C-alpha positions in Angstrom: -4.2 -8.6 -23.7 -4.6 -9.8 -20.2 -6.8 -12.6 -19.0 -7.8 -14.5 -15.9 -7.9 -18.3 -16.0 -9.8 -20.7 -13.7 -6.6 -21.2 -11.8 -6.8 -17.7 -10.4 -3.8 -16.5 -12.3 -3.6 -13.4 -14.5 -1.8 -13.8 -17.8 -0.5 -10.9 -19.8 2.5 -9.8 -21.8 5.1 -7.2 -20.9 4.4 -4.1 -23.1 8.1 -3.5 -23.4 9.6 -6.9 -24.3 6.6 -9.0 -25.0 7.5 -11.7 -22.4 4.4 -13.7 -21.2 3.8 -13.1 -17.6 1.7 -15.1 -15.1 0.9 -13.8 -11.7 -1.7 -14.1 -8.9 -4.9 -12.3 -9.4 -4.1 -10.1 -6.4 -1.6 -8.1 -8.4 -4.4 -6.4 -10.5 -3.8 -2.7 -10.6 -0.3 -2.9 -9.3 3.1 -1.9 -10.7 5.7 -4.5 -10.8 8.9 -5.3 -12.7 9.1 -7.6 -15.7 11.6 -10.3 -14.8 13.0 -10.3 -18.3 13.6 -6.6 -19.2 13.1 -5.0 -15.7 10.6 -2.5 -17.1 7.8 -1.5 -14.8 4.5 -3.1 -15.9 1.1 -2.0 -14.7 -1.3 -4.9 -14.5 -4.9 -4.1 -15.6 -7.6 -3.6 -13.1 -10.9 -5.5 -12.8 -10.4 -8.4 -15.1 -13.6 -10.4 -15.6 -13.7 -14.1 -14.7 -13.1 -16.1 -17.9 -16.3 -16.9 -19.6 -18.5 -14.9 -17.3 -19.0 -11.9 -19.6 -21.6 -12.2 -22.3 -19.2 -10.1 -24.5 -16.3 -12.4 -23.7 -13.1 -11.4 -22.0 -12.3 -7.7 -22.2 -8.9 -6.9 -23.7 -6.7 -4.8 -21.5 -3.1 -4.2 -22.4 -0.6 -3.7 -19.6 1.4 -0.6 -19.7 5.2 -0.9 -19.6 7.1 2.0 -18.2 10.8 1.7 -18.9 13.0 2.8 -16.0 16.6 2.9 -15.0 17.8 -0.1 -13.0 18.6 1.8 -9.9 17.4 1.4 -6.3 15.7 4.9 -6.3 13.5 4.0 -9.3 12.2 0.7 -8.0 8.5 0.1 -8.6 6.4 1.7 -5.9 3.9 -1.2 -6.2 1.0 1.2 -5.9 -2.5 -0.2 -5.6 -4.8 1.6 -8.0 -8.0 0.4 -6.3 -10.1 2.5 -4.0 -8.5 1.4 -0.7 -6.0 3.7 0.9 -2.9 1.7 1.6 -1.6 4.1 4.3 -4.9 4.0 6.3 -5.0 0.2 6.0 -1.4 -0.1 7.3 -2.0 2.3 10.2 -5.2 0.4 11.1 -3.3 -2.9 11.1 -0.6 -1.2 13.3 -3.1 0.1 15.7 -4.9 -3.2 16.0 -1.6 -4.9 16.9 -0.6 -2.1 19.2 -4.0 -2.3 21.0 -3.6 -6.0 21.4 -0.1 -5.5 22.9 -1.3 -2.7 25.2 -4.4 -4.7 26.3 -2.3 -7.7 27.2 0.1 -5.5 29.2 -2.7 -3.7 31.0 -4.4 -7.0 32.0 -1.0 -8.2 33.3 -0.6 -5.0 35.3 -4.0 -5.3 37.0 -3.6 -8.9 37.8 -0.1 -8.4 39.3 -0.4 -8.9 43.0 1.4 -6.7 45.5 1.8 -3.8 43.1 0.8 -0.4 44.5 -1.7 1.7 42.6 0.9 4.4 42.2 3.2 1.9 40.5 0.4 0.8 38.2 -0.4 4.4 37.3 3.3 5.0 36.6 3.6 2.0 34.3 0.3 2.8 32.5 1.5 6.4 32.0 4.8 5.0 30.5 2.8 2.6 28.3 0.6 5.5 27.0 3.7 7.5 26.2 5.3 4.6 24.4 2.1 4.0 22.5 1.9 7.7 21.5 5.5 7.7 20.3 5.0 4.5 18.4 1.9 5.9 16.7 3.9 9.1 15.7 6.8 7.0 14.3 4.4 4.9 12.3 2.6 8.0 10.9 5.9 9.6 10.0 7.0 6.3 8.3 3.7 6.1 6.3 3.9 9.8 5.2 7.5 9.3 4.1 6.5 6.2 2.1 3.7 8.3 0.4 6.1 11.1 -0.3 8.7 8.8 -1.7 6.2 7.1 -4.0 4.8 10.4 -5.2 8.4 11.6 -5.9 9.2 8.3 -7.8 6.2 8.9 -10.0 7.0 12.6 -10.6 10.5 11.7 -11.7 9.4 8.8 -13.9 10.4 9.0 -17.6 6.7 8.4 -18.6 5.4 11.0 -16.2 3.5 12.8 -19.0 1.6 9.7 -20.0 -2.1 9.5 -18.9 -1.6 6.3 -16.9 1.3 7.7 -14.9 -0.5 11.0 -14.4 -3.5 9.0 -13.1 -1.2 7.2 -10.6 0.3 10.5 -9.4 -3.2 12.0 -8.9 -4.3 8.8 -7.0 -1.2 8.9 -4.7 -1.7 12.6 -4.0 -5.3 12.0 -3.2 -4.3 9.1 -1.0 -1.9 11.4 0.9 -4.6 14.1 1.3 -7.1 11.5 2.6 -4.5 10.1 5.0 -3.8 13.5 6.4 -7.5 14.2 6.9 -7.9 10.8 8.6 -4.9 11.7 10.9 -6.4 15.1 11.7 -9.9 13.9 12.5 -9.0 10.6 14.3 -5.9 11.6 16.2 -5.6 15.4 16.0 -2.3 15.0 14.1 -1.8 17.8 11.6 1.0 17.8 9.0 
């Protein structure tokens, strides 16, 4: 059983070893490691606030997924909510990159004594750097998605419904990310 207390913490037990776990509410729907037995534990989604439901708190049991203790099988920490983590990460990257480029461009145009040809050359180089940075970030995010999908596919509990659901969600996230890339940037994988 998992429950949310007034202090904003989620309390639950590891399904493998039974250890009581307490973590921030922000981990709902994520996979993490039990500090005691190192099994992967999936925290339940959408816990009600304590005392807000007429029926009382819903019981949700975390799922423990025993794994080997190797680097390649570390928890992928997948969000199981509706957000697409890759799109969110790319959006954050683009926002930072746009701020960087904007600051650089303003500096270029305020620079005294710089010829227009020199400004054009620097702006062209800036555009090329920005394009290469975007491509590197997209490649990195696609590699992350592929690695997470592969970890789930090789997982010992891959035939269990929860793990199958995670795999399906990650594959859908990758397809959605690829559609986003194609429509917004003309990038096809």
